[in-house]
N, C-alpha and C positions, 0 to 999 in steps of 0.2 A: 504494500500500500504506500502511496506517495506521502510526502510531507505537506502540511498546510503552511505555506509561507506568508499568507496574507495577514495573519493575526499575531499577537504577541507570543513570546516563547513559552509562557506558562499557561497553556490551555489543557493541562493534564487533567485527568479525572479527579485527582486529589484537589487541585486548585479550584475546579468547578464546584466540587462538593463543598469545599470550604466557603466559597462565595454563596452558594445556595442556602447553607445552614447558618450563616452569620446572623446572630440575634438582632432582630429589629422588631419593634412592637407593631402590632396590627392597628392601623388607624381606621376610623370610620370613613365610609364613602361620602361623597358629596350629597347623595340622596339622604343618607342618615343624618348628616349635619343639618340639613334643612334648607329651605329656599331663601331664607333671609341672609343678607350679607353679614359676615362675621364682624363683630365689634372688637377692634383692637384694644388691648389693655396695656398702656405704658406703665412701667413699674408695677407689674402684676404681683399679686400675693403669692407667697410660698405655700404650697398645698401638698397633701398626700394624695397620690393618685394610683388607682389600680390600672396596670398596663397589661394588655393581652399579647402574649407572644404565641406563636404556633404551638410550642411545646408546653408552655407554663403560663400562669398568671402571677404577677408580682406587684407588690406595692412599693412605690418609689416616692421620693421627695421631688417636686417639680415647681416650676413657676408658671402661672397663668399668663398666656400670651393673647388669647382672643376667646370669644364665646358667641354662641347663638342661643336661641330660646331652649335648645335641647342638648347642646354639646359644648365642650370646652376644649380649646387647644392649649396644650402645655408644652413647655420646653424642659427636657430632662438632660442633665449632664451626668454622664457615667463616671466611675472612678478613673477610667483610663483617659478621661478628658473628652471623649466623643460626646457629641450632643445631637439631639434630634427633637423635632416637633411632631406631636401626634395628637389627633383628635380622639376624645373619649366621651362617653355619655356623662351628663352632669352628675348622675348618681355615683360615678366612680371617683369623684373628687370630694375630699373633706379637708377641713382645716387641720393643720399638723397636730399630731399627738405628741407624747413625750419623745425627746431626742433618742435616736437609735444608735 
């Protein structure tokens, strides 16, 4: 079988599997967020939020970025410094409990 020279050198099965299983939370769809335009929140509150990953559900500390009448967008910063924004249901967000 020939070599594929069009793409980067690391398209091995291991590299592809690592990319496919990289943890990233599942965000709500546009339809779930609702038809109204999101309201941005400058200097948002710090909250506890339940995030849905494919494999597991976890509670994280996050900052509110925007909201609609049924959903909240939060920004989460992981220990490794990576950050992401994700939409969750309003019921998944609570004010912070005791420090963990």
